[in-house]
C-alpha positions as CSV (number, residue, x, y, z in Angstrom):
1,M,-15.5,-30.6,-15.7
2,K,-14.2,-32.5,-12.7
3,K,-11.5,-30.8,-10.6
4,Y,-8.3,-32.6,-9.5
5,I,-7.4,-33.8,-6.0
6,L,-4.0,-35.2,-5.1
7,I,-4.0,-37.9,-2.4
8,A,-0.5,-38.5,-1.1
9,D,-0.7,-41.5,1.2
10,P,1.3,-44.8,1.3
11,S,-1.5,-46.6,2.9
12,K,-3.6,-48.6,0.4
13,V,-6.6,-48.8,2.8
14,S,-6.5,-45.1,3.5
15,R,-6.2,-44.2,-0.2
16,F,-9.0,-46.7,-1.1
17,V,-11.4,-45.1,1.5
18,L,-10.7,-41.5,0.3
19,E,-11.0,-42.5,-3.4
20,Q,-14.3,-44.3,-2.7
21,Y,-15.7,-41.1,-1.1
22,L,-14.3,-38.6,-3.6
23,S,-13.9,-40.2,-7.0
24,D,-17.5,-39.6,-8.1
25,K,-17.0,-35.8,-8.0
26,Y,-13.3,-35.4,-8.5
27,N,-10.4,-36.7,-10.7
28,I,-8.1,-38.4,-8.2
29,L,-4.3,-38.3,-8.4
30,V,-2.6,-40.8,-6.2
31,S,0.9,-41.0,-4.9
32,T,2.8,-42.6,-2.1
33,S,5.9,-40.4,-1.9
34,I,7.2,-36.9,-2.0
35,A,9.1,-37.5,-5.2
36,E,6.1,-39.1,-6.9
37,S,3.8,-36.2,-5.7
38,K,6.2,-33.6,-7.2
39,R,6.1,-35.4,-10.6
40,M,2.3,-35.4,-10.5
41,L,2.1,-31.7,-9.5
42,S,4.2,-30.8,-12.5
43,M,1.6,-32.3,-14.8
44,A,-1.7,-31.0,-13.1
45,V,-2.6,-28.4,-10.5
46,P,-5.1,-29.9,-8.0
47,S,-7.8,-27.9,-6.2
48,I,-6.6,-29.4,-2.9
49,V,-3.9,-31.8,-1.7
50,L,-4.5,-34.4,1.0
51,V,-1.2,-35.5,2.5
52,A,-0.5,-38.3,5.0
53,Y,1.7,-37.5,7.9
54,E,4.2,-40.1,6.8
55,L,5.1,-40.8,3.2
56,R,7.6,-43.4,1.8
57,D,10.5,-40.9,1.5
58,G,9.7,-38.4,4.3
59,L,7.1,-36.6,6.3
60,G,4.1,-35.0,4.7
61,Y,5.2,-31.6,6.1
62,E,7.9,-31.5,3.5
63,L,5.4,-31.9,0.7
64,C,3.2,-29.4,2.3
65,R,5.9,-26.8,2.3
66,Y,6.8,-27.6,-1.3
67,V,3.1,-27.1,-2.4
68,N,3.0,-23.7,-0.6
69,E,6.2,-22.6,-2.1
70,K,5.8,-23.8,-5.7
71,L,2.0,-23.8,-6.3
72,K,1.0,-21.0,-4.0
73,N,-2.6,-20.9,-2.8
74,V,-3.3,-24.6,-3.4
75,P,-4.6,-25.7,0.1
76,V,-3.0,-28.7,1.8
77,V,-4.7,-30.9,4.5
78,I,-2.5,-33.1,6.6
79,I,-4.0,-36.6,7.5
80,S,-2.6,-38.4,10.5
81,S,-3.4,-41.5,12.5
82,E,-2.9,-39.7,15.8
83,E,-4.7,-36.9,17.6
84,S,-1.4,-35.1,18.4
85,P,-1.2,-31.4,19.3
86,E,2.5,-31.5,18.3
87,R,1.8,-32.9,14.9
88,K,-1.1,-30.4,14.4
89,R,1.3,-27.6,15.3
90,M,3.9,-28.8,12.8
91,A,1.1,-29.2,10.2
92,L,0.1,-25.6,10.6
93,E,3.7,-24.3,10.7
94,S,4.3,-26.1,7.4
95,G,1.4,-24.2,5.8
96,A,-1.5,-26.7,6.0
97,I,-5.0,-25.3,6.3
98,D,-6.2,-28.3,8.5
99,Y,-5.2,-31.4,10.3
100,I,-7.5,-34.4,10.2
101,V,-7.3,-37.6,12.2
102,R,-7.7,-40.6,9.9
103,K,-10.2,-42.5,12.0
104,K,-12.6,-39.6,11.8
105,I,-12.8,-39.7,8.0
106,D,-16.2,-40.8,6.7
107,E,-18.6,-39.7,3.9
108,S,-18.7,-36.2,5.4
109,I,-15.2,-35.7,3.9
110,V,-17.0,-35.1,0.6
111,N,-19.0,-32.1,1.9
112,Y,-15.8,-30.9,3.7
113,I,-13.8,-30.9,0.4
114,D,-16.7,-29.5,-1.6
115,E,-17.1,-26.5,0.7
116,I,-13.4,-25.7,0.7
117,V,-13.0,-26.1,-3.1
118,E,-16.2,-24.2,-3.9
119,L,-15.4,-21.3,-1.5
120,L,-11.9,-21.0,-3.0
121,D,-13.4,-21.0,-6.5
122,I,-16.0,-18.2,-5.9
123,S,-14.1,-16.1,-3.4
124,N,-12.1,-14.0,-5.9
125,L,-10.0,-12.5,-3.0
126,R,-6.6,-12.8,-4.6
127,G,-4.6,-9.7,-3.8
128,S,-6.8,-8.8,-0.8
129,N,-5.1,-7.9,2.5
130,A,-6.0,-9.1,6.1
131,I,-4.8,-7.9,9.5
132,I,-4.9,-10.5,12.2
133,V,-4.7,-9.4,15.9
134,Q,-4.1,-12.5,18.1
135,K,-2.0,-13.7,20.9
136,D,-2.1,-17.5,20.2
137,S,0.6,-18.1,17.6
138,L,-1.0,-21.4,16.5
139,I,-4.4,-19.8,15.8
140,T,-2.5,-17.0,14.0
141,K,-0.7,-19.6,11.8
142,F,-4.0,-21.5,11.1
143,T,-5.8,-18.3,10.1
144,S,-2.9,-17.1,8.0
145,N,-2.7,-20.5,6.1
146,V,-6.4,-20.4,5.4
147,L,-6.3,-16.9,4.1
148,F,-3.1,-17.6,2.1
149,S,-5.1,-20.3,0.3
150,L,-7.5,-17.5,-0.8
151,G,-4.5,-15.7,-2.4
152,M,-4.5,-13.1,0.4
153,Q,-1.6,-11.2,2.0
154,V,-1.8,-11.6,5.8
155,Y,-0.3,-9.2,8.4
156,P,-0.2,-10.6,12.0
157,F,-0.1,-8.2,14.9
158,N,-0.8,-8.0,18.6
159,E,-2.6,-5.1,20.0
160,E,0.5,-3.6,21.5
161,N,2.4,-3.1,18.3
162,L,-0.5,-2.1,16.0
163,S,-0.4,1.6,15.3
164,D,-2.7,3.8,13.2
165,E,0.1,4.2,10.7
166,Q,0.3,0.4,10.3
167,L,-3.5,0.0,10.0
168,V,-3.5,2.5,7.1
169,A,-0.3,1.3,5.5
170,T,-1.4,-2.3,5.1
171,K,-4.7,-1.2,3.4
172,P,-6.7,-4.1,4.9
173,D,-9.8,-5.6,3.3
174,I,-10.6,-7.3,6.6
175,I,-9.4,-7.0,10.2
176,I,-9.7,-10.2,12.3
177,I,-9.5,-9.7,16.1
178,D,-9.3,-12.7,18.5
179,L,-10.8,-12.0,21.9
180,D,-7.8,-13.7,23.4
181,I,-6.3,-10.2,23.5
182,G,-9.0,-9.4,26.1
183,N,-12.5,-8.0,25.7
184,E,-11.5,-4.4,26.8
185,N,-8.5,-4.4,24.6
186,A,-10.6,-5.6,21.6
187,L,-13.3,-3.0,22.2
188,T,-10.7,-0.2,22.4
189,L,-9.1,-1.4,19.2
190,I,-12.5,-1.6,17.4
191,K,-13.3,2.0,18.5
192,N,-10.0,3.2,17.4
193,I,-10.3,1.5,13.9
194,R,-13.6,3.2,13.4
195,K,-12.0,6.6,13.9
196,V,-9.3,6.1,11.3
197,G,-10.7,7.6,8.1
198,S,-9.4,5.4,5.3
199,I,-10.2,2.1,7.1
200,K,-13.3,3.1,9.1
201,K,-15.5,0.9,6.8
202,V,-13.2,-2.1,6.7
203,P,-15.1,-5.2,8.0
204,I,-14.0,-6.5,11.5
205,L,-14.4,-10.2,12.2
206,I,-14.3,-11.3,15.9
207,L,-13.0,-14.7,16.9
208,T,-14.6,-15.8,20.2
209,D,-15.2,-18.9,22.2
210,S,-18.3,-17.4,23.9
211,R,-21.9,-16.9,22.7
212,E,-22.5,-14.3,25.5
213,N,-25.1,-12.1,23.8
214,K,-24.4,-8.9,25.9
215,M,-20.7,-9.0,25.0
216,L,-21.2,-9.7,21.3
217,R,-23.8,-6.9,21.2
218,S,-21.2,-4.5,22.6
219,F,-18.7,-5.4,19.9
220,M,-21.3,-5.1,17.1
221,L,-22.6,-1.8,18.5
222,F,-19.1,-0.3,18.4
223,G,-18.2,-1.4,14.9
224,A,-17.6,-5.2,14.6
225,N,-19.3,-6.7,11.6
226,D,-19.3,-10.4,12.3
227,Y,-18.0,-13.1,14.6
228,T,-17.2,-16.8,14.4
229,L,-16.8,-19.3,17.2
230,K,-13.7,-21.1,18.3
231,P,-12.4,-23.7,17.9
232,L,-12.1,-22.4,14.3
233,T,-12.8,-24.6,11.3
234,T,-11.5,-24.1,7.9
235,E,-14.9,-23.9,6.3
236,S,-16.3,-21.3,8.8
237,L,-13.3,-19.1,8.5
238,L,-13.3,-19.3,4.7
239,L,-17.0,-18.5,4.6
240,R,-16.9,-15.6,7.1
241,V,-13.9,-13.9,5.4
242,T,-15.2,-14.4,1.9
243,T,-18.6,-13.1,2.8
244,N,-17.3,-10.0,4.6
245,I,-14.7,-9.0,2.0
246,R,-17.2,-9.5,-0.9
247,T,-19.6,-7.3,0.9
248,K,-16.9,-4.7,1.4
249,K,-15.9,-4.9,-2.3
250,L,-19.6,-4.4,-3.3
251,Y,-19.9,-1.3,-1.1
252,D,-16.6,0.0,-2.5
253,Y,-17.9,-0.5,-6.0
254,L,-21.2,1.2,-5.3
255,E,-19.4,4.1,-3.7
256,R,-17.1,4.4,-6.7
257,V,-20.0,4.3,-9.1
258,N,-22.0,6.9,-7.1
259,S,-18.9,9.1,-6.9
260,E,-18.5,8.9,-10.7
261,L,-22.2,9.6,-11.3
262,Y,-22.0,12.6,-9.0
263,T,-19.0,13.9,-10.8
264,L,-20.8,13.4,-14.2
265,A,-23.8,15.2,-12.8
266,T,-22.0,18.2,-11.3
267,T,-18.9,18.9,-13.5
268,D,-18.1,20.1,-16.9
269,P,-16.3,17.4,-18.9
270,L,-13.9,19.7,-20.7
271,T,-12.5,21.7,-17.8
272,G,-13.4,19.7,-14.7
273,L,-15.1,22.8,-13.3
274,Y,-18.6,22.6,-11.8
275,N,-21.3,22.8,-14.4
276,R,-24.0,25.4,-14.7
277,R,-26.7,23.4,-12.9
278,Y,-24.5,22.7,-9.8
279,I,-23.4,26.4,-9.6
280,I,-27.1,27.5,-9.6
281,E,-27.8,25.0,-6.8
282,Q,-25.0,26.3,-4.7
283,L,-26.0,29.9,-5.4
284,T,-29.5,29.1,-4.3
285,I,-28.2,27.6,-1.0
286,M,-26.0,30.7,-0.4
287,N,-28.9,33.0,-1.1
288,Y,-31.0,31.1,1.5
289,N,-28.2,31.5,4.1
290,F,-27.9,35.1,3.2
291,E,-31.5,35.7,3.9
292,R,-31.6,33.7,7.1
293,Y,-28.2,34.2,8.6
294,G,-26.8,37.2,6.8
295,N,-23.9,35.2,5.3
296,N,-22.8,37.4,2.4
297,F,-21.4,36.2,-0.9
298,S,-20.1,37.6,-4.2
299,I,-20.3,36.6,-7.8
300,I,-17.7,37.0,-10.5
301,I,-18.6,36.3,-14.2
302,M,-15.7,36.2,-16.6
303,D,-15.4,35.9,-20.3
304,L,-12.3,35.3,-22.5
305,D,-11.6,38.3,-24.7
306,K,-11.8,37.8,-28.5
307,F,-12.0,34.0,-28.1
308,K,-13.4,33.6,-31.7
309,T,-10.1,35.0,-33.0
310,I,-8.1,32.3,-31.1
311,N,-10.3,29.6,-32.6
312,D,-10.0,31.1,-36.1
313,T,-6.3,31.6,-35.8
314,Y,-5.1,28.4,-34.1
315,G,-8.1,26.0,-34.4
316,H,-10.8,24.7,-32.1
317,D,-8.4,22.3,-30.4
318,A,-6.3,25.2,-29.4
319,G,-9.4,27.0,-28.2
320,D,-10.3,24.1,-26.0
321,K,-6.8,24.0,-24.5
322,V,-7.0,27.7,-23.8
323,I,-10.3,27.2,-21.9
324,I,-8.8,24.4,-19.9
325,D,-5.8,26.5,-19.0
326,F,-8.1,29.4,-18.1
327,A,-10.1,27.2,-15.9
328,S,-7.0,25.8,-14.1
329,K,-5.7,29.3,-13.4
330,L,-9.0,30.4,-11.9
331,K,-9.2,27.3,-9.6
332,D,-5.7,28.1,-8.4
333,S,-6.6,31.7,-7.7
334,V,-9.5,31.3,-5.3
335,R,-10.0,29.5,-2.0
336,K,-11.0,25.9,-1.7
337,T,-14.3,27.0,-0.2
338,D,-15.2,29.0,-3.3
339,F,-17.0,27.6,-6.3
340,V,-15.7,27.9,-9.9
341,G,-18.0,26.8,-12.7
342,R,-18.2,26.8,-16.5
343,F,-21.3,28.8,-17.3
344,G,-21.2,28.2,-21.1
345,G,-18.7,28.4,-23.9
346,E,-15.8,30.5,-22.7
347,E,-17.7,32.0,-19.8
348,V,-16.9,31.1,-16.2
349,I,-18.7,32.0,-13.0
350,I,-17.1,32.2,-9.5
351,I,-19.1,32.3,-6.2
352,L,-17.1,33.4,-3.2
353,Q,-18.5,32.9,0.3
354,N,-18.0,35.2,3.3
355,I,-15.7,37.7,1.7
356,T,-15.2,41.4,2.5
357,E,-15.4,44.1,-0.2
358,Q,-11.7,44.8,0.1
359,N,-10.8,41.1,-0.3
360,L,-13.1,40.9,-3.2
361,I,-11.3,43.7,-4.9
362,N,-7.9,42.2,-4.1
363,I,-8.8,38.8,-5.5
364,T,-10.3,40.4,-8.6
365,Q,-7.0,42.2,-9.2
366,K,-5.1,39.0,-8.6
367,I,-7.1,37.1,-11.1
368,L,-6.7,39.8,-13.8
369,T,-3.0,39.9,-13.3
370,E,-2.7,36.1,-13.3
371,I,-4.6,35.8,-16.6
372,R,-2.9,38.7,-18.2
373,S,0.6,37.4,-17.5
374,S,-0.1,33.8,-18.8
375,N,1.6,32.4,-21.8
376,F,0.0,29.3,-23.2
377,N,2.1,27.1,-25.5
378,Y,0.4,25.1,-28.2
379,N,2.0,23.4,-31.3
380,N,5.0,25.7,-31.0
381,F,2.8,28.8,-30.8
382,T,2.7,31.0,-27.7
383,I,-0.9,32.1,-27.2
384,K,-1.6,35.0,-24.9
385,Y,-5.2,35.7,-23.8
386,T,-7.0,38.1,-21.5
387,A,-10.4,38.1,-19.8
388,S,-13.1,40.6,-18.8
389,M,-14.9,40.4,-15.5
390,G,-18.2,41.5,-13.9
391,V,-18.1,41.3,-10.1
392,K,-21.1,41.7,-7.9
393,Y,-20.8,42.1,-4.1
394,C,-24.2,40.8,-2.9
395,S,-25.1,43.2,-0.1
396,T,-28.9,43.3,-0.7
397,Y,-31.1,40.2,-0.6
398,S,-33.1,39.2,-3.7
399,S,-35.5,36.4,-3.8
400,S,-34.2,35.4,-7.3
401,V,-30.6,34.4,-7.9
402,D,-31.1,35.5,-11.5
403,D,-31.0,39.1,-10.2
404,Y,-27.4,38.6,-9.0
405,I,-26.4,36.9,-12.2
406,K,-27.9,39.7,-14.3
407,S,-26.1,42.3,-12.3
408,A,-22.7,40.6,-12.7
409,D,-23.4,40.0,-16.4
410,Y,-24.2,43.7,-16.9
411,L,-20.9,44.6,-15.1
412,L,-19.1,42.1,-17.5
413,Y,-20.7,43.9,-20.4
414,M,-19.3,47.2,-19.1
415,S,-15.8,45.7,-19.0
416,K,-16.2,44.6,-22.6
417,E,-17.4,48.0,-23.7
418,K,-14.6,49.8,-21.9
419,G,-11.9,47.9,-23.8
420,R,-11.8,44.4,-22.3
421,D,-9.0,42.9,-20.0
422,R,-10.5,44.7,-17.0
423,A,-13.1,44.3,-14.3
424,H,-16.1,46.3,-13.0
425,V,-16.9,45.6,-9.3
426,E,-20.2,46.7,-7.8
427,T,-19.7,47.4,-4.1
428,T,-21.9,49.1,-1.4
429,S,-20.3,52.5,-2.3
430,G,-20.6,52.2,-6.1
431,I,-19.0,50.6,-9.2
432,I,-15.2,50.4,-9.3
433,E,-13.2,49.8,-12.5
434,I,-10.1,47.7,-12.1
435,V,-7.5,47.5,-14.9
């Protein structure tokens, strides 16, 4: 289906020329005044608006501002009979994405319009954010207008007032740096951006009027992703920004998918603890470090006491909730460097790195006390539960991690046999019972 273009121009000759070039590919709406254009815009939303510098009832800038305010993201191009820097400045300040001199219009206008309309259609950048670092206010305005037509939010800065906090707060999807701020300043800014964690992978687009290979290599080497030459054109800016942001979004998506796959592969879906396979992998790594570097570790195996009674009394949903609560308390009781995993059913395993025997005894007592004092509420019932523990301080190397697990499992069995709600800890000086 043909897209719409609004041509607002009181000149019959100019309208005829534009229609001749564009009517084969687009539905053309024609007006000669601001008032007439507003009526047409209330009936159809065009893909682009071509506005003459002078209309019957005012200047085209007024219509340009109206389109930007009311229709948002519909691009406007101002057409003028003069190559006037002042008129171009006013066009950009009113929100136009380009300023075209009428005598330069020929059949290439079709390709120009096609590129802009197609890029706007496929870009899908609505809601994206851009930081622009420039000194030239006119280029800043031009860049902002073009990105605004993509549905983007633009934050203009100069290098003096751009802090790390602002870089992070704006959550940019692209950072555009104009070399008019100076090569050294630009290079320093790029290096700094690549050190800020949350934005270190945001694409950086350089605006330059030089093709000097050595300079551009330096910028690319230190973190810039792309560049485009000045004087800027609407098409090149649209293309560069669209390409870089779409690439970023693809990488973000792949990272998110990989993270989700990693989580699925390493965690237990009920509790969010690590799963058995991941725990065994980490235990194998620690055992290797134990053999090579002497980095000791300890294993705690825990089992909820009389868990079948909880299921039979309150139901399996309540049992699941107890396991979740149990897991949460264990995660909160150990260090972030320790590993807590669900070993199966209501059994949990904890691996503690680089811990002394006394600290191991202390944390065992802490966990017992924490679990023993818990009151879990479910469907107006207060469910109390306890756990038994087998704790192995690994002071002697074994080539098989199963040996450590079997030792801790035996200590757990001792705790169950001795009356539950207790721990047996194997240290270098013997087995200690903690109640």
